[in-house]
FIKELUM-108382 format. One record per atom (N, C-alpha, C, CB): residue number from 1; y, z, x; atom name. Coordinates in Angstrom, 1 decimal. Glycine has a CB too. Layout:
N
> NUM | Y | Z | X | CA
...
This chain:
114
> 1 | 18.3 | 3.4 | -0.3 | N
> 1 | 17.8 | 3.4 | -1.7 | CA
> 1 | 17.3 | 4.8 | -2.0 | C
> 1 | 16.6 | 2.4 | -1.8 | CB
> 2 | 17.4 | 5.2 | -3.2 | N
> 2 | 16.9 | 6.5 | -3.7 | CA
> 2 | 15.5 | 6.3 | -4.2 | C
> 2 | 17.8 | 7.1 | -4.8 | CB
> 3 | 14.5 | 6.8 | -3.4 | N
> 3 | 13.1 | 6.6 | -3.8 | CA
> 3 | 12.7 | 7.7 | -4.8 | C
> 3 | 12.2 | 6.7 | -2.6 | CB
> 4 | 11.9 | 7.4 | -5.7 | N
> 4 | 11.4 | 8.5 | -6.6 | CA
> 4 | 10.5 | 9.5 | -5.8 | C
> 4 | 10.6 | 7.9 | -7.9 | CB
> 5 | 10.5 | 10.7 | -6.2 | N
> 5 | 9.7 | 11.7 | -5.6 | CA
> 5 | 8.2 | 11.3 | -5.8 | C
> 5 | 10.0 | 13.1 | -6.0 | CB
> 6 | 7.9 | 10.9 | -7.0 | N
> 6 | 6.5 | 10.6 | -7.4 | CA
> 6 | 6.4 | 9.5 | -8.5 | C
> 6 | 5.8 | 11.9 | -7.8 | CB
> 7 | 5.4 | 8.7 | -8.3 | N
> 7 | 5.2 | 7.6 | -9.3 | CA
> 7 | 3.7 | 7.6 | -9.6 | C
> 7 | 5.8 | 6.2 | -8.9 | CB
> 8 | 3.3 | 7.6 | -10.8 | N
> 8 | 1.9 | 7.6 | -11.1 | CA
> 8 | 1.5 | 6.1 | -11.4 | C
> 8 | 1.5 | 8.4 | -12.4 | CB
> 9 | 0.3 | 5.7 | -10.9 | N
> 9 | -0.2 | 4.4 | -11.2 | CA
> 9 | -1.7 | 4.4 | -11.3 | C
> 9 | 0.2 | 3.4 | -10.1 | CB
> 10 | -2.3 | 3.3 | -11.7 | N
> 10 | -3.8 | 3.2 | -11.9 | CA
> 10 | -4.3 | 2.2 | -11.0 | C
> 10 | -4.1 | 3.0 | -13.4 | CB
> 11 | -5.5 | 2.4 | -10.4 | N
> 11 | -6.2 | 1.4 | -9.6 | CA
> 11 | -7.7 | 1.6 | -9.7 | C
> 11 | -5.7 | 1.5 | -8.1 | CB
> 12 | -8.4 | 0.6 | -9.9 | N
> 12 | -9.8 | 0.6 | -10.0 | CA
> 12 | -10.4 | 1.7 | -10.9 | C
> 12 | -10.4 | 0.8 | -8.6 | CB
> 13 | -9.6 | 2.0 | -12.0 | N
> 13 | -10.1 | 2.9 | -13.0 | CA
> 13 | -9.7 | 4.4 | -12.7 | C
> 13 | -11.5 | 2.9 | -13.1 | CB
> 14 | -9.0 | 4.6 | -11.6 | N
> 14 | -8.6 | 6.0 | -11.2 | CA
> 14 | -7.1 | 6.1 | -11.4 | C
> 14 | -9.0 | 6.3 | -9.8 | CB
> 15 | -6.6 | 7.4 | -11.6 | N
> 15 | -5.2 | 7.7 | -11.7 | CA
> 15 | -4.8 | 8.1 | -10.3 | C
> 15 | -5.0 | 8.9 | -12.7 | CB
> 16 | -3.7 | 7.4 | -9.8 | N
> 16 | -3.2 | 7.7 | -8.4 | CA
> 16 | -1.8 | 8.2 | -8.5 | C
> 16 | -3.3 | 6.3 | -7.6 | CB
> 17 | -1.3 | 8.7 | -7.4 | N
> 17 | 0.1 | 9.1 | -7.3 | CA
> 17 | 0.7 | 8.5 | -6.0 | C
> 17 | 0.2 | 10.7 | -7.2 | CB
> 18 | 1.9 | 8.0 | -6.2 | N
> 18 | 2.6 | 7.5 | -5.0 | CA
> 18 | 3.7 | 8.5 | -4.8 | C
> 18 | 3.2 | 6.0 | -5.3 | CB
> 19 | 3.8 | 9.1 | -3.6 | N
> 19 | 4.8 | 10.1 | -3.2 | CA
> 19 | 5.6 | 9.6 | -2.1 | C
> 19 | 4.1 | 11.4 | -2.9 | CB
> 20 | 6.9 | 9.8 | -2.3 | N
> 20 | 7.9 | 9.5 | -1.2 | CA
> 20 | 8.4 | 10.8 | -0.6 | C
> 20 | 9.1 | 8.7 | -1.8 | CB
> 21 | 8.1 | 11.0 | 0.6 | N
> 21 | 8.4 | 12.3 | 1.3 | CA
> 21 | 9.6 | 12.0 | 2.3 | C
> 21 | 7.2 | 12.9 | 2.0 | CB
> 22 | 10.6 | 12.8 | 2.2 | N
> 22 | 11.8 | 12.6 | 3.1 | CA
> 22 | 11.7 | 13.4 | 4.3 | C
> 22 | 13.1 | 13.0 | 2.3 | CB
> 23 | 10.7 | 13.1 | 5.2 | N
> 23 | 10.5 | 13.7 | 6.5 | CA
> 23 | 10.3 | 12.6 | 7.5 | C
> 23 | 9.4 | 14.8 | 6.4 | CB
> 24 | 10.5 | 13.0 | 8.8 | N
> 24 | 10.1 | 12.2 | 9.9 | CA
> 24 | 8.6 | 12.5 | 10.2 | C
> 24 | 11.0 | 12.4 | 11.2 | CB
> 25 | 7.8 | 11.4 | 10.4 | N
> 25 | 6.4 | 11.5 | 10.6 | CA
> 25 | 6.0 | 10.4 | 11.6 | C
> 25 | 5.6 | 11.5 | 9.3 | CB
> 26 | 4.9 | 10.7 | 12.3 | N
> 26 | 4.4 | 9.7 | 13.2 | CA
> 26 | 4.0 | 8.4 | 12.5 | C
> 26 | 3.2 | 10.2 | 14.0 | CB
> 27 | 3.4 | 8.6 | 11.3 | N
> 27 | 2.9 | 7.5 | 10.5 | CA
> 27 | 4.0 | 7.2 | 9.5 | C
> 27 | 1.6 | 7.8 | 9.7 | CB
> 28 | 4.1 | 5.9 | 9.1 | N
> 28 | 5.1 | 5.6 | 8.0 | CA
> 28 | 4.5 | 5.9 | 6.6 | C
> 28 | 5.4 | 4.0 | 8.0 | CB
> 29 | 3.2 | 5.9 | 6.6 | N
> 29 | 2.5 | 6.3 | 5.3 | CA
> 29 | 1.1 | 6.5 | 5.5 | C
> 29 | 2.7 | 5.2 | 4.3 | CB
> 30 | 0.4 | 7.0 | 4.5 | N
> 30 | -1.0 | 7.3 | 4.5 | CA
> 30 | -1.6 | 7.2 | 3.1 | C
> 30 | -1.3 | 8.6 | 5.2 | CB
> 31 | -2.8 | 6.9 | 3.0 | N
> 31 | -3.6 | 6.9 | 1.8 | CA
> 31 | -4.6 | 7.9 | 1.8 | C
> 31 | -4.2 | 5.4 | 1.5 | CB
> 32 | -4.5 | 8.9 | 0.9 | N
> 32 | -5.4 | 10.0 | 0.8 | CA
> 32 | -6.5 | 9.7 | -0.3 | C
> 32 | -4.7 | 11.3 | 0.5 | CB
> 33 | -7.6 | 9.1 | 0.1 | N
> 33 | -8.6 | 8.7 | -0.9 | CA
> 33 | -9.1 | 9.8 | -1.7 | C
> 33 | -9.7 | 8.0 | -0.2 | CB
> 34 | -9.4 | 10.9 | -1.1 | N
> 34 | -9.9 | 12.1 | -1.8 | CA
> 34 | -9.0 | 12.6 | -2.9 | C
> 34 | -10.3 | 13.2 | -0.9 | CB
> 35 | -7.7 | 12.5 | -2.6 | N
> 35 | -6.7 | 13.0 | -3.6 | CA
> 35 | -6.1 | 11.9 | -4.5 | C
> 35 | -5.6 | 13.7 | -2.8 | CB
> 36 | -6.5 | 10.7 | -4.2 | N
> 36 | -6.0 | 9.5 | -4.9 | CA
> 36 | -4.4 | 9.5 | -4.8 | C
> 36 | -6.4 | 9.5 | -6.4 | CB
> 37 | -3.9 | 9.7 | -3.6 | N
> 37 | -2.5 | 9.7 | -3.4 | CA
> 37 | -2.1 | 8.7 | -2.2 | C
> 37 | -2.0 | 11.1 | -3.0 | CB
> 38 | -1.0 | 8.1 | -2.4 | N
> 38 | -0.4 | 7.3 | -1.4 | CA
> 38 | 0.9 | 8.0 | -1.0 | C
> 38 | -0.1 | 5.8 | -1.8 | CB
> 39 | 1.1 | 8.3 | 0.3 | N
> 39 | 2.3 | 9.1 | 0.7 | CA
> 39 | 3.1 | 8.2 | 1.7 | C
> 39 | 1.9 | 10.4 | 1.4 | CB
> 40 | 4.4 | 8.1 | 1.4 | N
> 40 | 5.3 | 7.3 | 2.3 | CA
> 40 | 6.3 | 8.3 | 2.9 | C
> 40 | 6.0 | 6.1 | 1.5 | CB
> 41 | 6.4 | 8.3 | 4.2 | N
> 41 | 7.4 | 9.1 | 4.9 | CA
> 41 | 8.6 | 8.3 | 5.2 | C
> 41 | 6.8 | 9.8 | 6.2 | CB
> 42 | 9.7 | 8.4 | 4.5 | N
> 42 | 10.8 | 7.5 | 4.6 | CA
> 42 | 12.0 | 7.9 | 5.5 | C
> 42 | 11.3 | 7.2 | 3.3 | CB
> 43 | 12.0 | 9.1 | 5.9 | N
> 43 | 13.2 | 9.4 | 6.8 | CA
> 43 | 13.1 | 8.6 | 8.1 | C
> 43 | 13.2 | 11.0 | 7.1 | CB
> 44 | 14.3 | 8.1 | 8.5 | N
> 44 | 14.5 | 7.4 | 9.7 | CA
> 44 | 13.8 | 6.0 | 9.7 | C
> 44 | 14.0 | 8.2 | 10.9 | CB
> 45 | 13.4 | 5.5 | 8.6 | N
> 45 | 12.7 | 4.2 | 8.5 | CA
> 45 | 13.6 | 3.3 | 7.6 | C
> 45 | 11.3 | 4.3 | 8.0 | CB
> 46 | 13.7 | 2.1 | 7.9 | N
> 46 | 14.5 | 1.1 | 7.1 | CA
> 46 | 13.8 | 0.9 | 5.7 | C
> 46 | 14.7 | -0.2 | 7.8 | CB
> 47 | 14.5 | 0.4 | 4.8 | N
> 47 | 14.0 | 0.0 | 3.5 | CA
> 47 | 12.9 | -1.1 | 3.6 | C
> 47 | 15.1 | -0.5 | 2.5 | CB
> 48 | 13.1 | -2.0 | 4.6 | N
> 48 | 12.1 | -3.0 | 4.8 | CA
> 48 | 10.8 | -2.4 | 5.3 | C
> 48 | 12.6 | -4.1 | 5.8 | CB
> 49 | 10.9 | -1.5 | 6.3 | N
> 49 | 9.7 | -0.8 | 6.8 | CA
> 49 | 9.0 | -0.1 | 5.7 | C
> 49 | 10.1 | 0.1 | 8.0 | CB
> 50 | 9.7 | 0.6 | 4.9 | N
> 50 | 9.1 | 1.4 | 3.8 | CA
> 50 | 8.4 | 0.4 | 2.8 | C
> 50 | 10.1 | 2.3 | 3.1 | CB
> 51 | 9.1 | -0.7 | 2.5 | N
> 51 | 8.5 | -1.6 | 1.5 | CA
> 51 | 7.2 | -2.2 | 2.1 | C
> 51 | 9.5 | -2.7 | 1.2 | CB
> 52 | 7.2 | -2.6 | 3.4 | N
> 52 | 6.0 | -3.2 | 4.0 | CA
> 52 | 4.9 | -2.1 | 4.1 | C
> 52 | 6.3 | -3.8 | 5.3 | CB
> 53 | 5.3 | -0.9 | 4.3 | N
> 53 | 4.3 | 0.2 | 4.4 | CA
> 53 | 3.7 | 0.4 | 3.0 | C
> 53 | 5.0 | 1.5 | 4.9 | CB
> 54 | 4.5 | 0.4 | 2.0 | N
> 54 | 3.9 | 0.5 | 0.6 | CA
> 54 | 2.9 | -0.6 | 0.4 | C
> 54 | 5.1 | 0.4 | -0.4 | CB
> 55 | 3.2 | -1.8 | 0.7 | N
> 55 | 2.2 | -2.9 | 0.6 | CA
> 55 | 1.0 | -2.6 | 1.4 | C
> 55 | 2.8 | -4.3 | 1.0 | CB
> 56 | 1.1 | -2.1 | 2.6 | N
> 56 | 0.0 | -1.8 | 3.5 | CA
> 56 | -0.9 | -0.7 | 2.9 | C
> 56 | 0.5 | -1.3 | 4.9 | CB
> 57 | -0.3 | 0.3 | 2.4 | N
> 57 | -1.0 | 1.4 | 1.8 | CA
> 57 | -1.7 | 1.0 | 0.5 | C
> 57 | -0.1 | 2.6 | 1.5 | CB
> 58 | -1.1 | 0.1 | -0.3 | N
> 58 | -1.7 | -0.4 | -1.5 | CA
> 58 | -2.9 | -1.3 | -1.2 | C
> 58 | -0.7 | -1.2 | -2.3 | CB
> 59 | -2.9 | -1.9 | -0.1 | N
> 59 | -4.1 | -2.6 | 0.4 | CA
> 59 | -5.2 | -1.6 | 0.6 | C
> 59 | -3.8 | -3.4 | 1.7 | CB
> 60 | -4.9 | -0.5 | 1.1 | N
> 60 | -6.0 | 0.5 | 1.3 | CA
> 60 | -6.5 | 1.0 | -0.1 | C
> 60 | -5.4 | 1.8 | 2.1 | CB
> 61 | -5.6 | 1.1 | -1.0 | N
> 61 | -6.1 | 1.5 | -2.4 | CA
> 61 | -7.0 | 0.4 | -3.0 | C
> 61 | -4.8 | 1.7 | -3.3 | CB
> 62 | -6.6 | -0.9 | -2.8 | N
> 62 | -7.3 | -2.0 | -3.3 | CA
> 62 | -8.7 | -2.0 | -2.6 | C
> 62 | -6.6 | -3.3 | -3.2 | CB
> 63 | -8.7 | -1.8 | -1.4 | N
> 63 | -10.0 | -1.8 | -0.6 | CA
> 63 | -10.8 | -0.6 | -0.7 | C
> 63 | -9.7 | -2.0 | 0.9 | CB
> 64 | -10.4 | 0.4 | -1.5 | N
> 64 | -11.0 | 1.7 | -1.6 | CA
> 64 | -12.5 | 1.6 | -1.7 | C
> 64 | -10.5 | 2.4 | -2.8 | CB
> 65 | -13.0 | 0.9 | -2.7 | N
> 65 | -14.5 | 0.9 | -2.9 | CA
> 65 | -15.1 | -0.5 | -2.4 | C
> 65 | -14.8 | 1.1 | -4.3 | CB
> 66 | -14.3 | -1.3 | -1.7 | N
> 66 | -14.8 | -2.6 | -1.2 | CA
> 66 | -15.1 | -2.6 | 0.3 | C
> 66 | -13.9 | -3.6 | -1.6 | CB
> 67 | -14.4 | -1.8 | 1.0 | N
> 67 | -14.5 | -1.9 | 2.5 | CA
> 67 | -15.9 | -1.7 | 3.0 | C
> 67 | -13.6 | -0.9 | 3.1 | CB
> 68 | -16.6 | -0.7 | 2.3 | N
> 68 | -18.0 | -0.5 | 2.8 | CA
> 68 | -18.9 | -1.7 | 2.6 | C
> 68 | -18.6 | 0.7 | 2.0 | CB
> 69 | -18.7 | -2.4 | 1.5 | N
> 69 | -19.5 | -3.6 | 1.3 | CA
> 69 | -19.2 | -4.7 | 2.2 | C
> 69 | -19.4 | -4.0 | -0.2 | CB
> 70 | -17.9 | -4.8 | 2.5 | N
> 70 | -17.4 | -5.9 | 3.4 | CA
> 70 | -17.8 | -5.7 | 4.8 | C
> 70 | -15.9 | -6.1 | 3.3 | CB
> 71 | -17.6 | -4.4 | 5.3 | N
> 71 | -17.7 | -4.1 | 6.7 | CA
> 71 | -19.0 | -3.4 | 7.0 | C
> 71 | -16.6 | -3.3 | 7.1 | CB
> 72 | -19.9 | -3.2 | 6.0 | N
> 72 | -21.2 | -2.5 | 6.2 | CA
> 72 | -21.0 | -1.2 | 6.8 | C
> 72 | -22.2 | -3.4 | 7.1 | CB
> 73 | -21.0 | -0.2 | 6.0 | N
> 73 | -20.6 | 1.1 | 6.3 | CA
> 73 | -21.0 | 1.7 | 7.6 | C
> 73 | -21.1 | 2.0 | 5.2 | CB
> 74 | -20.0 | 2.1 | 8.4 | N
> 74 | -20.2 | 2.8 | 9.6 | CA
> 74 | -18.8 | 3.5 | 9.8 | C
> 74 | -20.5 | 1.8 | 10.9 | CB
> 75 | -18.8 | 4.8 | 9.6 | N
> 75 | -17.5 | 5.5 | 9.4 | CA
> 75 | -16.5 | 5.1 | 10.5 | C
> 75 | -17.7 | 6.9 | 9.5 | CB
> 76 | -16.8 | 5.2 | 11.8 | N
> 76 | -15.8 | 4.9 | 12.8 | CA
> 76 | -15.4 | 3.5 | 12.8 | C
> 76 | -16.4 | 5.3 | 14.2 | CB
> 77 | -16.3 | 2.5 | 12.9 | N
> 77 | -15.9 | 1.1 | 13.0 | CA
> 77 | -15.4 | 0.6 | 11.7 | C
> 77 | -17.0 | 0.3 | 13.6 | CB
> 78 | -15.9 | 1.1 | 10.6 | N
> 78 | -15.5 | 0.6 | 9.3 | CA
> 78 | -14.0 | 0.9 | 9.1 | C
> 78 | -16.2 | 1.4 | 8.2 | CB
> 79 | -13.5 | 2.1 | 9.5 | N
> 79 | -12.1 | 2.4 | 9.3 | CA
> 79 | -11.3 | 1.5 | 10.2 | C
> 79 | -11.9 | 3.9 | 9.7 | CB
> 80 | -11.7 | 1.2 | 11.4 | N
> 80 | -10.9 | 0.4 | 12.3 | CA
> 80 | -10.9 | -1.0 | 11.8 | C
> 80 | -11.6 | 0.4 | 13.7 | CB
> 81 | -12.0 | -1.5 | 11.3 | N
> 81 | -12.0 | -2.9 | 10.7 | CA
> 81 | -11.1 | -3.0 | 9.5 | C
> 81 | -13.5 | -3.3 | 10.4 | CB
> 82 | -11.2 | -2.0 | 8.6 | N
> 82 | -10.4 | -2.1 | 7.4 | CA
> 82 | -8.9 | -2.0 | 7.8 | C
> 82 | -10.7 | -0.9 | 6.5 | CB
> 83 | -8.6 | -1.1 | 8.7 | N
> 83 | -7.2 | -1.0 | 9.2 | CA
> 83 | -6.7 | -2.3 | 9.8 | C
> 83 | -7.0 | 0.2 | 10.2 | CB
> 84 | -7.5 | -2.9 | 10.7 | N
> 84 | -7.1 | -4.1 | 11.3 | CA
> 84 | -6.9 | -5.2 | 10.3 | C
> 84 | -8.1 | -4.5 | 12.4 | CB
> 85 | -7.8 | -5.3 | 9.3 | N
> 85 | -7.6 | -6.4 | 8.3 | CA
> 85 | -6.3 | -6.2 | 7.5 | C
> 85 | -8.9 | -6.4 | 7.3 | CB
> 86 | -6.1 | -4.9 | 7.2 | N
> 86 | -4.9 | -4.7 | 6.4 | CA
> 86 | -3.6 | -4.9 | 7.2 | C
> 86 | -4.9 | -3.2 | 5.9 | CB
> 87 | -3.7 | -4.6 | 8.5 | N
> 87 | -2.5 | -4.8 | 9.4 | CA
> 87 | -2.2 | -6.3 | 9.5 | C
> 87 | -2.8 | -4.2 | 10.8 | CB
> 88 | -3.3 | -7.1 | 9.4 | N
> 88 | -3.1 | -8.6 | 9.4 | CA
> 88 | -2.5 | -9.1 | 8.1 | C
> 88 | -4.4 | -9.3 | 9.7 | CB
> 89 | -2.9 | -8.5 | 7.0 | N
> 89 | -2.5 | -9.0 | 5.7 | CA
> 89 | -1.2 | -8.5 | 5.2 | C
> 89 | -3.6 | -8.7 | 4.7 | CB
> 90 | -0.9 | -7.2 | 5.3 | N
> 90 | 0.3 | -6.6 | 4.7 | CA
> 90 | 1.6 | -7.2 | 5.2 | C
> 90 | 0.3 | -5.1 | 4.9 | CB
> 91 | 1.8 | -7.5 | 6.4 | N
> 91 | 3.1 | -8.1 | 6.8 | CA
> 91 | 3.2 | -9.5 | 6.3 | C
> 91 | 3.3 | -8.1 | 8.3 | CB
> 92 | 2.1 | -10.2 | 6.1 | N
> 92 | 2.2 | -11.6 | 5.6 | CA
> 92 | 2.5 | -11.6 | 4.1 | C
> 92 | 0.8 | -12.3 | 5.8 | CB
> 93 | 1.9 | -10.7 | 3.4 | N
> 93 | 2.3 | -10.5 | 1.9 | CA
> 93 | 3.7 | -10.1 | 1.8 | C
> 93 | 1.3 | -9.6 | 1.2 | CB
> 94 | 4.1 | -9.1 | 2.6 | N
> 94 | 5.5 | -8.6 | 2.5 | CA
> 94 | 6.5 | -9.8 | 2.7 | C
> 94 | 5.8 | -7.5 | 3.6 | CB
> 95 | 6.2 | -10.6 | 3.8 | N
> 95 | 7.1 | -11.8 | 4.0 | CA
> 95 | 7.1 | -12.8 | 2.9 | C
> 95 | 6.7 | -12.5 | 5.3 | CB
> 96 | 5.9 | -13.1 | 2.3 | N
> 96 | 5.8 | -14.0 | 1.2 | CA
> 96 | 6.6 | -13.5 | 0.0 | C
> 96 | 4.4 | -14.2 | 0.8 | CB
> 97 | 6.5 | -12.2 | -0.3 | N
> 97 | 7.2 | -11.6 | -1.4 | CA
> 97 | 8.7 | -11.6 | -1.2 | C
> 97 | 6.7 | -10.2 | -1.7 | CB
> 98 | 9.1 | -11.2 | 0.0 | N
> 98 | 10.5 | -11.0 | 0.3 | CA
> 98 | 11.2 | -12.4 | 0.4 | C
> 98 | 10.7 | -10.3 | 1.7 | CB
> 99 | 10.6 | -13.4 | 0.9 | N
> 99 | 11.2 | -14.7 | 1.0 | CA
> 99 | 11.2 | -15.5 | -0.2 | C
> 99 | 10.5 | -15.4 | 2.2 | CB
> 100 | 10.5 | -15.0 | -1.3 | N
> 100 | 10.3 | -15.8 | -2.5 | CA
> 100 | 10.6 | -15.0 | -3.7 | C
> 100 | 9.0 | -16.4 | -2.6 | CB
> 101 | 11.9 | -14.5 | -3.9 | N
> 101 | 12.1 | -13.7 | -5.1 | CA
> 101 | 11.9 | -14.4 | -6.4 | C
> 101 | 13.5 | -13.1 | -5.0 | CB
> 102 | 12.2 | -15.7 | -6.5 | N
> 102 | 11.9 | -16.4 | -7.7 | CA
> 102 | 10.5 | -16.4 | -8.0 | C
> 102 | 12.5 | -17.8 | -7.6 | CB
> 103 | 9.6 | -16.6 | -7.0 | N
> 103 | 8.2 | -16.6 | -7.2 | CA
> 103 | 7.7 | -15.2 | -7.7 | C
> 103 | 7.4 | -17.0 | -5.9 | CB
> 104 | 8.3 | -14.2 | -7.1 | N
> 104 | 7.9 | -12.8 | -7.5 | CA
> 104 | 8.3 | -12.5 | -8.9 | C
> 104 | 8.5 | -11.8 | -6.5 | CB
> 105 | 9.5 | -13.0 | -9.3 | N
> 105 | 10.0 | -12.8 | -10.7 | CA
> 105 | 9.1 | -13.6 | -11.6 | C
> 105 | 11.4 | -13.3 | -10.8 | CB
> 106 | 8.7 | -14.8 | -11.3 | N
> 106 | 7.8 | -15.6 | -12.1 | CA
> 106 | 6.4 | -14.9 | -12.3 | C
> 106 | 7.6 | -17.0 | -11.5 | CB
> 107 | 5.9 | -14.4 | -11.2 | N
> 107 | 4.6 | -13.7 | -11.3 | CA
> 107 | 4.7 | -12.4 | -12.2 | C
> 107 | 4.1 | -13.3 | -9.9 | CB
> 108 | 5.8 | -11.7 | -12.0 | N
> 108 | 6.1 | -10.5 | -12.9 | CA
> 108 | 6.1 | -10.9 | -14.3 | C
> 108 | 7.4 | -9.8 | -12.5 | CB
> 109 | 6.8 | -12.0 | -14.6 | N
> 109 | 6.9 | -12.5 | -16.0 | CA
> 109 | 5.5 | -12.9 | -16.5 | C
> 109 | 7.9 | -13.7 | -16.2 | CB
> 110 | 4.8 | -13.6 | -15.7 | N
> 110 | 3.4 | -14.0 | -16.1 | CA
> 110 | 2.5 | -12.8 | -16.3 | C
> 110 | 2.8 | -14.9 | -15.0 | CB
> 111 | 2.6 | -11.8 | -15.5 | N
> 111 | 1.8 | -10.6 | -15.7 | CA
> 111 | 2.2 | -9.8 | -17.0 | C
> 111 | 2.0 | -9.6 | -14.5 | CB
> 112 | 3.5 | -9.9 | -17.3 | N
> 112 | 4.0 | -9.3 | -18.6 | CA
> 112 | 3.3 | -9.9 | -19.8 | C
> 112 | 5.5 | -9.4 | -18.7 | CB
> 113 | 2.9 | -11.2 | -19.7 | N
> 113 | 2.3 | -11.9 | -20.7 | CA
> 113 | 0.8 | -11.8 | -20.8 | C
> 113 | 2.6 | -13.4 | -20.6 | CB
> 114 | 0.2 | -11.1 | -19.8 | N
> 114 | -1.3 | -11.0 | -19.8 | CA
> 114 | -1.7 | -9.9 | -20.7 | C
> 114 | -1.7 | -10.6 | -18.4 | CB
């Protein structure tokens, strides 16, 4: 798949950028909270891996201002707890979305009507 170099989106009132970088990297992706950027490193990764990584990173975006309240702020353990929670959730959501294209289409249509 040809990924766009950049896509702008909004989350929690902030303007964000999604960047697809064609390099090999130890991480599949990362969320840069201070820059409001999600970066996906797609070289040598399958489309399925990149898709699940996008979902994973978007969970970080969604959790941006909530993780502290949920996990009671402690920089070291907070990050580990947030990461572990997202690692549990993102593959499950990816599977649900991938295995149910009709459901995803319906949800998209419903969102268009909101």
